[in-house]
PDB file of N, CA, C and O in Angstrom:
ATOM      1  N   MET A   1      73.371 117.110  52.287  1.00  0.00           N
ATOM      2  CA  MET A   1      72.294 118.011  52.519  1.00  0.00           C
ATOM      3  C   MET A   1      71.533 117.728  50.944  1.00  0.00           C
ATOM      4  O   MET A   1      72.030 118.046  49.864  1.00  0.00           O
ATOM      5  N   LYS A   2      70.207 117.049  51.153  1.00  0.00           N
ATOM      6  CA  LYS A   2      69.530 116.770  49.636  1.00  0.00           C
ATOM      7  C   LYS A   2      69.085 118.711  49.583  1.00  0.00           C
ATOM      8  O   LYS A   2      69.125 119.488  50.537  1.00  0.00           O
ATOM      9  N   GLU A   3      68.760 118.967  48.383  1.00  0.00           N
ATOM     10  CA  GLU A   3      68.668 120.230  47.693  1.00  0.00           C
ATOM     11  C   GLU A   3      66.940 120.331  47.976  1.00  0.00           C
ATOM     12  O   GLU A   3      66.534 121.262  48.672  1.00  0.00           O
ATOM     13  N   LYS A   4      66.145 119.520  47.512  1.00  0.00           N
ATOM     14  CA  LYS A   4      64.422 119.987  48.162  1.00  0.00           C
ATOM     15  C   LYS A   4      64.017 119.103  49.498  1.00  0.00           C
ATOM     16  O   LYS A   4      63.074 118.321  49.620  1.00  0.00           O
ATOM     17  N   MET A   5      65.271 119.564  50.693  1.00  0.00           N
ATOM     18  CA  MET A   5      64.619 119.269  51.966  1.00  0.00           C
ATOM     19  C   MET A   5      63.500 120.237  52.733  1.00  0.00           C
ATOM     20  O   MET A   5      63.569 121.463  52.810  1.00  0.00           O
ATOM     21  N   THR A   6      62.347 119.299  53.337  1.00  0.00           N
ATOM     22  CA  THR A   6      61.678 119.643  53.672  1.00  0.00           C
ATOM     23  C   THR A   6      61.925 120.680  55.144  1.00  0.00           C
ATOM     24  O   THR A   6      63.114 120.485  55.396  1.00  0.00           O
ATOM     25  N   PHE A   7      61.474 121.497  56.028  1.00  0.00           N
ATOM     26  CA  PHE A   7      61.992 121.724  57.303  1.00  0.00           C
ATOM     27  C   PHE A   7      61.941 120.138  58.477  1.00  0.00           C
ATOM     28  O   PHE A   7      62.814 119.629  59.179  1.00  0.00           O
ATOM     29  N   GLU A   8      61.053 119.915  58.320  1.00  0.00           N
ATOM     30  CA  GLU A   8      60.363 118.414  58.752  1.00  0.00           C
ATOM     31  C   GLU A   8      61.704 117.289  58.859  1.00  0.00           C
ATOM     32  O   GLU A   8      62.263 116.863  59.869  1.00  0.00           O
ATOM     33  N   GLU A   9      61.978 116.991  57.377  1.00  0.00           N
ATOM     34  CA  GLU A   9      63.452 116.431  56.925  1.00  0.00           C
ATOM     35  C   GLU A   9      64.089 116.844  57.577  1.00  0.00           C
ATOM     36  O   GLU A   9      64.371 115.970  58.397  1.00  0.00           O
ATOM     37  N   ALA A  10      64.770 118.068  57.879  1.00  0.00           N
ATOM     38  CA  ALA A  10      65.647 118.963  57.951  1.00  0.00           C
ATOM     39  C   ALA A  10      66.258 118.239  59.718  1.00  0.00           C
ATOM     40  O   ALA A  10      67.243 117.606  60.100  1.00  0.00           O
ATOM     41  N   MET A  11      64.847 118.870  60.440  1.00  0.00           N
ATOM     42  CA  MET A  11      64.680 118.557  61.903  1.00  0.00           C
ATOM     43  C   MET A  11      64.991 117.240  62.175  1.00  0.00           C
ATOM     44  O   MET A  11      65.842 117.166  63.061  1.00  0.00           O
ATOM     45  N   ASN A  12      64.562 116.000  61.680  1.00  0.00           N
ATOM     46  CA  ASN A  12      64.694 114.962  61.395  1.00  0.00           C
ATOM     47  C   ASN A  12      66.309 114.431  61.685  1.00  0.00           C
ATOM     48  O   ASN A  12      66.888 113.907  62.637  1.00  0.00           O
ATOM     49  N   ARG A  13      66.678 114.865  60.339  1.00  0.00           N
ATOM     50  CA  ARG A  13      68.223 114.804  60.326  1.00  0.00           C
ATOM     51  C   ARG A  13      69.049 115.345  61.548  1.00  0.00           C
ATOM     52  O   ARG A  13      69.882 114.591  62.051  1.00  0.00           O
ATOM     53  N   LEU A  14      68.867 116.628  62.061  1.00  0.00           N
ATOM     54  CA  LEU A  14      69.013 117.352  63.114  1.00  0.00           C
ATOM     55  C   LEU A  14      68.976 116.498  64.259  1.00  0.00           C
ATOM     56  O   LEU A  14      70.040 116.420  64.874  1.00  0.00           O
ATOM     57  N   GLU A  15      68.082 115.888  64.660  1.00  0.00           N
ATOM     58  CA  GLU A  15      68.244 114.615  65.812  1.00  0.00           C
ATOM     59  C   GLU A  15      68.858 113.396  65.606  1.00  0.00           C
ATOM     60  O   GLU A  15      69.039 112.620  66.545  1.00  0.00           O
ATOM     61  N   GLU A  16      69.227 113.125  64.382  1.00  0.00           N
ATOM     62  CA  GLU A  16      69.664 112.188  64.106  1.00  0.00           C
ATOM     63  C   GLU A  16      71.161 112.152  64.181  1.00  0.00           C
ATOM     64  O   GLU A  16      71.847 111.198  64.547  1.00  0.00           O
ATOM     65  N   ILE A  17      71.547 113.278  63.800  1.00  0.00           N
ATOM     66  CA  ILE A  17      72.919 113.636  63.662  1.00  0.00           C
ATOM     67  C   ILE A  17      73.368 114.082  65.715  1.00  0.00           C
ATOM     68  O   ILE A  17      74.320 113.538  66.275  1.00  0.00           O
ATOM     69  N   ALA A  18      72.529 115.014  66.368  1.00  0.00           N
ATOM     70  CA  ALA A  18      72.276 114.889  68.024  1.00  0.00           C
ATOM     71  C   ALA A  18      72.627 113.828  68.504  1.00  0.00           C
ATOM     72  O   ALA A  18      73.773 113.846  68.952  1.00  0.00           O
ATOM     73  N   ALA A  19      71.982 112.710  68.607  1.00  0.00           N
ATOM     74  CA  ALA A  19      71.948 111.405  68.797  1.00  0.00           C
ATOM     75  C   ALA A  19      73.176 110.827  68.774  1.00  0.00           C
ATOM     76  O   ALA A  19      73.636 110.363  69.817  1.00  0.00           O
ATOM     77  N   SER A  20      73.861 110.772  67.620  1.00  0.00           N
ATOM     78  CA  SER A  20      75.398 110.222  67.174  1.00  0.00           C
ATOM     79  C   SER A  20      76.456 110.910  67.842  1.00  0.00           C
ATOM     80  O   SER A  20      77.545 110.457  68.196  1.00  0.00           O
ATOM     81  N   LEU A  21      75.993 112.071  67.967  1.00  0.00           N
ATOM     82  CA  LEU A  21      77.452 113.194  68.585  1.00  0.00           C
ATOM     83  C   LEU A  21      76.993 112.389  69.732  1.00  0.00           C
ATOM     84  O   LEU A  21      77.728 111.464  70.078  1.00  0.00           O
ATOM     85  N   GLU A  22      76.001 112.573  70.317  1.00  0.00           N
ATOM     86  CA  GLU A  22      75.822 112.106  72.235  1.00  0.00           C
ATOM     87  C   GLU A  22      76.039 111.475  72.634  1.00  0.00           C
ATOM     88  O   GLU A  22      76.331 111.506  73.829  1.00  0.00           O
ATOM     89  N   SER A  23      76.059 110.041  71.628  1.00  0.00           N
ATOM     90  CA  SER A  23      76.327 108.674  72.393  1.00  0.00           C
ATOM     91  C   SER A  23      77.997 108.706  71.822  1.00  0.00           C
ATOM     92  O   SER A  23      78.557 107.668  72.173  1.00  0.00           O
ATOM     93  N   GLY A  24      78.803 109.520  71.133  1.00  0.00           N
ATOM     94  CA  GLY A  24      80.425 109.462  71.581  1.00  0.00           C
ATOM     95  C   GLY A  24      81.074 108.262  70.574  1.00  0.00           C
ATOM     96  O   GLY A  24      82.293 108.169  70.434  1.00  0.00           O
ATOM     97  N   ASP A  25      79.982 107.219  69.787  1.00  0.00           N
ATOM     98  CA  ASP A  25      80.582 106.042  69.171  1.00  0.00           C
ATOM     99  C   ASP A  25      81.314 106.246  67.884  1.00  0.00           C
ATOM    100  O   ASP A  25      82.046 105.383  67.400  1.00  0.00           O
ATOM    101  N   SER A  26      81.037 107.725  67.204  1.00  0.00           N
ATOM    102  CA  SER A  26      81.533 108.024  66.241  1.00  0.00           C
ATOM    103  C   SER A  26      83.288 108.579  66.147  1.00  0.00           C
ATOM    104  O   SER A  26      83.846 109.334  66.943  1.00  0.00           O
ATOM    105  N   ALA A  27      83.714 108.112  65.265  1.00  0.00           N
ATOM    106  CA  ALA A  27      85.099 107.923  65.222  1.00  0.00           C
ATOM    107  C   ALA A  27      85.053 110.252  64.889  1.00  0.00           C
ATOM    108  O   ALA A  27      84.041 110.913  64.655  1.00  0.00           O
ATOM    109  N   LEU A  28      86.341 110.720  65.002  1.00  0.00           N
ATOM    110  CA  LEU A  28      86.623 111.815  65.682  1.00  0.00           C
ATOM    111  C   LEU A  28      86.178 112.830  63.696  1.00  0.00           C
ATOM    112  O   LEU A  28      85.498 113.744  63.230  1.00  0.00           O
ATOM    113  N   GLU A  29      86.895 112.062  63.399  1.00  0.00           N
ATOM    114  CA  GLU A  29      86.438 112.568  61.337  1.00  0.00           C
ATOM    115  C   GLU A  29      84.735 112.775  61.228  1.00  0.00           C
ATOM    116  O   GLU A  29      84.134 113.833  61.043  1.00  0.00           O
ATOM    117  N   ASN A  30      84.231 111.547  61.388  1.00  0.00           N
ATOM    118  CA  ASN A  30      82.996 111.674  61.436  1.00  0.00           C
ATOM    119  C   ASN A  30      81.931 112.501  62.139  1.00  0.00           C
ATOM    120  O   ASN A  30      80.878 112.892  61.636  1.00  0.00           O
ATOM    121  N   SER A  31      82.479 112.765  63.714  1.00  0.00           N
ATOM    122  CA  SER A  31      81.693 113.640  64.475  1.00  0.00           C
ATOM    123  C   SER A  31      82.020 114.870  63.414  1.00  0.00           C
ATOM    124  O   SER A  31      81.211 114.928  62.488  1.00  0.00           O
ATOM    125  N   ILE A  32      82.860 115.659  63.401  1.00  0.00           N
ATOM    126  CA  ILE A  32      83.346 116.785  62.551  1.00  0.00           C
ATOM    127  C   ILE A  32      82.556 116.812  61.196  1.00  0.00           C
ATOM    128  O   ILE A  32      82.153 117.916  60.829  1.00  0.00           O
ATOM    129  N   LYS A  33      82.351 115.962  60.588  1.00  0.00           N
ATOM    130  CA  LYS A  33      81.299 115.870  59.380  1.00  0.00           C
ATOM    131  C   LYS A  33      79.568 115.999  59.863  1.00  0.00           C
ATOM    132  O   LYS A  33      78.677 116.510  59.185  1.00  0.00           O
ATOM    133  N   MET A  34      79.477 115.578  60.778  1.00  0.00           N
ATOM    134  CA  MET A  34      77.854 115.430  61.369  1.00  0.00           C
ATOM    135  C   MET A  34      78.105 116.543  61.728  1.00  0.00           C
ATOM    136  O   MET A  34      77.535 117.490  61.186  1.00  0.00           O
ATOM    137  N   TYR A  35      78.856 116.699  62.551  1.00  0.00           N
ATOM    138  CA  TYR A  35      79.178 119.012  63.057  1.00  0.00           C
ATOM    139  C   TYR A  35      78.707 119.794  61.955  1.00  0.00           C
ATOM    140  O   TYR A  35      77.740 120.556  61.969  1.00  0.00           O
ATOM    141  N   GLU A  36      79.353 119.578  61.150  1.00  0.00           N
ATOM    142  CA  GLU A  36      79.247 120.364  59.920  1.00  0.00           C
ATOM    143  C   GLU A  36      78.092 120.498  59.643  1.00  0.00           C
ATOM    144  O   GLU A  36      77.566 121.608  59.561  1.00  0.00           O
ATOM    145  N   GLU A  37      77.400 119.256  59.423  1.00  0.00           N
ATOM    146  CA  GLU A  37      76.014 118.778  58.538  1.00  0.00           C
ATOM    147  C   GLU A  37      75.090 119.466  59.266  1.00  0.00           C
ATOM    148  O   GLU A  37      74.246 120.184  58.730  1.00  0.00           O
ATOM    149  N   GLY A  38      75.184 119.299  60.497  1.00  0.00           N
ATOM    150  CA  GLY A  38      74.112 120.185  61.602  1.00  0.00           C
ATOM    151  C   GLY A  38      74.307 121.446  61.518  1.00  0.00           C
ATOM    152  O   GLY A  38      73.597 122.285  62.072  1.00  0.00           O
ATOM    153  N   ILE A  39      75.077 121.633  60.967  1.00  0.00           N
ATOM    154  CA  ILE A  39      75.298 123.631  61.458  1.00  0.00           C
ATOM    155  C   ILE A  39      75.048 124.078  60.159  1.00  0.00           C
ATOM    156  O   ILE A  39      75.069 125.307  60.096  1.00  0.00           O
ATOM    157  N   LYS A  40      74.807 123.483  59.034  1.00  0.00           N
ATOM    158  CA  LYS A  40      73.840 123.628  57.547  1.00  0.00           C
ATOM    159  C   LYS A  40      72.679 123.683  57.835  1.00  0.00           C
ATOM    160  O   LYS A  40      71.932 124.641  57.639  1.00  0.00           O
ATOM    161  N   LEU A  41      72.308 122.238  58.529  1.00  0.00           N
ATOM    162  CA  LEU A  41      71.052 122.237  58.430  1.00  0.00           C
ATOM    163  C   LEU A  41      70.104 123.149  59.406  1.00  0.00           C
ATOM    164  O   LEU A  41      68.947 123.493  59.161  1.00  0.00           O
ATOM    165  N   ILE A  42      70.925 123.476  60.645  1.00  0.00           N
ATOM    166  CA  ILE A  42      70.640 124.852  61.400  1.00  0.00           C
ATOM    167  C   ILE A  42      70.150 126.029  60.938  1.00  0.00           C
ATOM    168  O   ILE A  42      69.072 126.555  61.212  1.00  0.00           O
ATOM    169  N   GLU A  43      71.220 126.497  60.044  1.00  0.00           N
ATOM    170  CA  GLU A  43      71.109 127.461  59.191  1.00  0.00           C
ATOM    171  C   GLU A  43      70.029 127.516  58.080  1.00  0.00           C
ATOM    172  O   GLU A  43      69.657 128.625  57.697  1.00  0.00           O
ATOM    173  N   PHE A  44      69.459 126.298  57.494  1.00  0.00           N
ATOM    174  CA  PHE A  44      68.314 125.877  56.455  1.00  0.00           C
ATOM    175  C   PHE A  44      67.173 126.086  57.431  1.00  0.00           C
ATOM    176  O   PHE A  44      66.501 127.110  57.308  1.00  0.00           O
ATOM    177  N   CYS A  45      66.878 125.182  58.426  1.00  0.00           N
ATOM    178  CA  CYS A  45      66.026 125.517  59.352  1.00  0.00           C
ATOM    179  C   CYS A  45      65.638 127.274  59.641  1.00  0.00           C
ATOM    180  O   CYS A  45      64.531 127.774  59.441  1.00  0.00           O
ATOM    181  N   GLN A  46      66.764 127.943  60.112  1.00  0.00           N
ATOM    182  CA  GLN A  46      65.878 129.407  60.468  1.00  0.00           C
ATOM    183  C   GLN A  46      65.966 129.895  59.022  1.00  0.00           C
ATOM    184  O   GLN A  46      65.539 131.049  59.078  1.00  0.00           O
ATOM    185  N   GLY A  47      66.201 129.700  58.121  1.00  0.00           N
ATOM    186  CA  GLY A  47      66.318 130.308  56.840  1.00  0.00           C
ATOM    187  C   GLY A  47      64.223 129.923  57.058  1.00  0.00           C
ATOM    188  O   GLY A  47      63.439 130.850  57.259  1.00  0.00           O
ATOM    189  N   LYS A  48      63.891 128.853  56.981  1.00  0.00           N
ATOM    190  CA  LYS A  48      62.735 128.714  56.690  1.00  0.00           C
ATOM    191  C   LYS A  48      61.723 129.248  57.674  1.00  0.00           C
ATOM    192  O   LYS A  48      60.621 129.736  57.423  1.00  0.00           O
ATOM    193  N   LEU A  49      62.402 129.031  59.035  1.00  0.00           N
ATOM    194  CA  LEU A  49      61.282 129.865  59.999  1.00  0.00           C
ATOM    195  C   LEU A  49      61.635 131.339  59.868  1.00  0.00           C
ATOM    196  O   LEU A  49      61.298 132.148  60.732  1.00  0.00           O
ATOM    197  N   ASN A  50      62.083 131.563  59.152  1.00  0.00           N
ATOM    198  CA  ASN A  50      62.226 133.280  58.546  1.00  0.00           C
ATOM    199  C   ASN A  50      61.219 133.389  57.758  1.00  0.00           C
ATOM    200  O   ASN A  50      60.307 134.193  57.955  1.00  0.00           O
ATOM    201  N   GLU A  51      61.280 132.544  56.723  1.00  0.00           N
ATOM    202  CA  GLU A  51      60.340 133.022  55.551  1.00  0.00           C
ATOM    203  C   GLU A  51      58.854 132.815  55.940  1.00  0.00           C
ATOM    204  O   GLU A  51      57.940 133.515  55.502  1.00  0.00           O
ATOM    205  N   ALA A  52      58.688 131.665  56.907  1.00  0.00           N
ATOM    206  CA  ALA A  52      57.843 131.664  57.642  1.00  0.00           C
ATOM    207  C   ALA A  52      56.929 132.402  58.337  1.00  0.00           C
ATOM    208  O   ALA A  52      55.720 132.499  58.127  1.00  0.00           O
ATOM    209  N   GLU A  53      57.897 133.141  59.556  1.00  0.00           N
ATOM    210  CA  GLU A  53      57.228 134.543  60.321  1.00  0.00           C
ATOM    211  C   GLU A  53      57.229 135.768  59.227  1.00  0.00           C
ATOM    212  O   GLU A  53      56.436 136.582  59.700  1.00  0.00           O
ATOM    213  N   LYS A  54      57.627 136.171  58.265  1.00  0.00           N
ATOM    214  CA  LYS A  54      57.190 136.610  57.430  1.00  0.00           C
ATOM    215  C   LYS A  54      55.790 136.694  56.623  1.00  0.00           C
ATOM    216  O   LYS A  54      55.232 137.725  56.249  1.00  0.00           O
ATOM    217  N   LYS A  55      55.343 135.307  56.438  1.00  0.00           N
ATOM    218  CA  LYS A  55      54.380 135.382  56.002  1.00  0.00           C
ATOM    219  C   LYS A  55      52.938 135.235  56.998  1.00  0.00           C
ATOM    220  O   LYS A  55      51.843 135.062  56.461  1.00  0.00           O
ATOM    221  N   ILE A  56      53.061 135.311  58.212  1.00  0.00           N
ATOM    222  CA  ILE A  56      52.211 135.275  59.335  1.00  0.00           C
ATOM    223  C   ILE A  56      51.232 136.115  58.892  1.00  0.00           C
ATOM    224  O   ILE A  56      51.611 136.513  57.790  1.00  0.00           O
ATOM    225  N   GLN A  57      50.378 136.507  59.109  1.00  0.00           N
ATOM    226  CA  GLN A  57      49.471 137.159  59.077  1.00  0.00           C
ATOM    227  C   GLN A  57      48.530 138.145  60.603  1.00  0.00           C
ATOM    228  O   GLN A  57      48.427 137.420  61.592  1.00  0.00           O
ATOM    229  N   LYS A  58      48.090 139.189  60.741  1.00  0.00           N
ATOM    230  CA  LYS A  58      47.788 139.515  61.893  1.00  0.00           C
ATOM    231  C   LYS A  58      46.025 139.803  61.574  1.00  0.00           C
ATOM    232  O   LYS A  58      45.682 140.339  60.521  1.00  0.00           O
ATOM    233  N   LEU A  59      45.003 139.369  62.630  1.00  0.00           N
ATOM    234  CA  LEU A  59      43.657 140.024  62.575  1.00  0.00           C
ATOM    235  C   LEU A  59      43.438 141.649  63.241  1.00  0.00           C
ATOM    236  O   LEU A  59      43.361 141.899  64.444  1.00  0.00           O
ATOM    237  N   SER A  60      43.359 142.734  62.021  1.00  0.00           N
ATOM    238  CA  SER A  60      43.392 143.681  62.778  1.00  0.00           C
ATOM    239  C   SER A  60      41.689 143.867  62.785  1.00  0.00           C
ATOM    240  O   SER A  60      40.958 143.286  61.983  1.00  0.00           O
ATOM    241  N   LYS A  61      41.179 144.849  63.918  1.00  0.00           N
ATOM    242  CA  LYS A  61      40.318 145.184  64.043  1.00  0.00           C
ATOM    243  C   LYS A  61      39.517 146.233  63.121  1.00  0.00           C
ATOM    244  O   LYS A  61      40.411 147.074  63.023  1.00  0.00           O
ATOM    245  N   LYS A  62      38.366 146.797  62.322  1.00  0.00           N
ATOM    246  CA  LYS A  62      38.421 147.911  61.191  1.00  0.00           C
ATOM    247  C   LYS A  62      37.359 149.025  62.600  1.00  0.00           C
ATOM    248  O   LYS A  62      37.011 148.829  63.764  1.00  0.00           O
ATOM    249  N   THR A  63      37.273 149.658  62.035  1.00  0.00           N
ATOM    250  CA  THR A  63      36.768 150.849  62.509  1.00  0.00           C
ATOM    251  C   THR A  63      34.818 150.679  62.680  1.00  0.00           C
ATOM    252  O   THR A  63      34.118 151.363  63.426  1.00  0.00           O
ATOM    253  N   ASP A  64      34.385 149.672  61.827  1.00  0.00           N
ATOM    254  CA  ASP A  64      32.756 149.101  61.705  1.00  0.00           C
ATOM    255  C   ASP A  64      32.786 148.050  62.852  1.00  0.00           C
ATOM    256  O   ASP A  64      31.632 147.796  63.196  1.00  0.00           O
ATOM    257  N   GLY A  65      33.578 147.457  63.455  1.00  0.00           N
ATOM    258  CA  GLY A  65      33.766 146.279  64.533  1.00  0.00           C
ATOM    259  C   GLY A  65      34.321 145.104  63.956  1.00  0.00           C
ATOM    260  O   GLY A  65      34.781 144.202  64.656  1.00  0.00           O
ATOM    261  N   GLY A  66      34.296 145.061  62.429  1.00  0.00           N
ATOM    262  CA  GLY A  66      34.683 143.878  61.981  1.00  0.00           C
ATOM    263  C   GLY A  66      36.332 143.247  62.041  1.00  0.00           C
ATOM    264  O   GLY A  66      36.987 143.577  63.030  1.00  0.00           O
ATOM    265  N   PHE A  67      36.727 142.718  61.425  1.00  0.00           N
ATOM    266  CA  PHE A  67      37.783 142.243  61.505  1.00  0.00           C
ATOM    267  C   PHE A  67      38.344 142.134  60.118  1.00  0.00           C
ATOM    268  O   PHE A  67      37.457 141.862  59.308  1.00  0.00           O
ATOM    269  N   GLU A  68      39.619 142.269  59.550  1.00  0.00           N
ATOM    270  CA  GLU A  68      40.233 142.005  58.910  1.00  0.00           C
ATOM    271  C   GLU A  68      41.848 141.710  59.003  1.00  0.00           C
ATOM    272  O   GLU A  68      42.612 142.196  59.838  1.00  0.00           O
ATOM    273  N   VAL A  69      42.121 140.968  58.141  1.00  0.00           N
ATOM    274  CA  VAL A  69      43.367 139.985  58.062  1.00  0.00           C
ATOM    275  C   VAL A  69      44.879 140.988  57.017  1.00  0.00           C
ATOM    276  O   VAL A  69      44.834 141.256  55.817  1.00  0.00           O
ATOM    277  N   ALA A  70      45.814 141.262  57.807  1.00  0.00           N
ATOM    278  CA  ALA A  70      46.477 142.376  57.358  1.00  0.00           C
ATOM    279  C   ALA A  70      48.338 141.513  57.538  1.00  0.00           C
ATOM    280  O   ALA A  70      48.825 141.003  58.546  1.00  0.00           O
ATOM    281  N   PRO A  71      48.928 141.654  56.197  1.00  0.00           N
ATOM    282  CA  PRO A  71      50.407 141.120  56.622  1.00  0.00           C
ATOM    283  C   PRO A  71      51.021 141.674  57.899  1.00  0.00           C
ATOM    284  O   PRO A  71      50.964 142.904  57.896  1.00  0.00           O
ATOM    285  N   LEU A  72      51.647 141.117  59.099  1.00  0.00           N
ATOM    286  CA  LEU A  72      52.497 141.792  59.561  1.00  0.00           C
ATOM    287  C   LEU A  72      53.699 142.964  59.155  1.00  0.00           C
ATOM    288  O   LEU A  72      54.435 142.778  58.185  1.00  0.00           O
ATOM    289  N   ASP A  73      53.783 143.967  59.861  1.00  0.00           N
ATOM    290  CA  ASP A  73      54.740 144.667  59.306  1.00  0.00           C
ATOM    291  C   ASP A  73      55.845 144.249  59.711  1.00  0.00           C
ATOM    292  O   ASP A  73      55.978 143.572  60.731  1.00  0.00           O
ATOM    293  N   GLU A  74      57.161 144.758  58.634  1.00  0.00           N
ATOM    294  CA  GLU A  74      58.502 144.468  59.397  1.00  0.00           C
ATOM    295  C   GLU A  74      58.876 145.049  61.009  1.00  0.00           C
ATOM    296  O   GLU A  74      59.686 144.599  61.820  1.00  0.00           O
ATOM    297  N   THR A  75      58.253 145.838  61.079  1.00  0.00           N
ATOM    298  CA  THR A  75      59.227 146.249  62.514  1.00  0.00           C
ATOM    299  C   THR A  75      58.272 145.540  63.572  1.00  0.00           C
ATOM    300  O   THR A  75      58.543 145.775  64.750  1.00  0.00           O
ATOM    301  N   GLU A  76      57.307 144.794  63.340  1.00  0.00           N
ATOM    302  CA  GLU A  76      56.644 144.176  64.148  1.00  0.00           C
ATOM    303  C   GLU A  76      57.497 142.943  64.388  1.00  0.00           C
ATOM    304  O   GLU A  76      57.819 142.682  65.547  1.00  0.00           O
ATOM    305  N   LEU A  77      57.971 142.001  63.180  1.00  0.00           N
ATOM    306  CA  LEU A  77      58.666 141.109  63.020  1.00  0.00           C
ATOM    307  C   LEU A  77      59.611 141.190  64.104  1.00  0.00           C
ATOM    308  O   LEU A  77      59.697 140.490  65.113  1.00  0.00           O
ATOM    309  N   GLU A  78      60.490 142.426  63.615  1.00  0.00           N
ATOM    310  CA  GLU A  78      61.701 142.842  64.448  1.00  0.00           C
ATOM    311  C   GLU A  78      61.457 142.727  65.857  1.00  0.00           C
ATOM    312  O   GLU A  78      62.403 142.440  66.590  1.00  0.00           O
ATOM    313  N   GLU A  79      60.241 142.925  66.360  1.00  0.00           N
ATOM    314  CA  GLU A  79      60.036 143.201  67.825  1.00  0.00           C
ATOM    315  C   GLU A  79      59.904 141.860  68.403  1.00  0.00           C
ATOM    316  O   GLU A  79      60.247 141.706  69.576  1.00  0.00           O
ATOM    317  N   LYS A  80      59.462 140.894  67.744  1.00  0.00           N
ATOM    318  CA  LYS A  80      59.822 139.815  68.674  1.00  0.00           C
ATOM    319  C   LYS A  80      61.053 139.008  68.131  1.00  0.00           C
ATOM    320  O   LYS A  80      61.502 138.060  68.776  1.00  0.00           O
TER     321      LYS A  80
END
């Protein structure tokens, strides 16, 4: 796995690995290596999604009728 991989690159590689494993054309040792790489890619993608989720903001209605943007609270993130 590349050190500076993007989320999209990781997802594309995961799709390649899944297709290869589903085809059944790879030797057992190669399949195991691809599976291990896939697990690392899943962990990487999950980490990126968690980072993005923490950056999500919400619109809150102010008392004067306007709106303000505020970061989501940790408790709100845990509820989802």
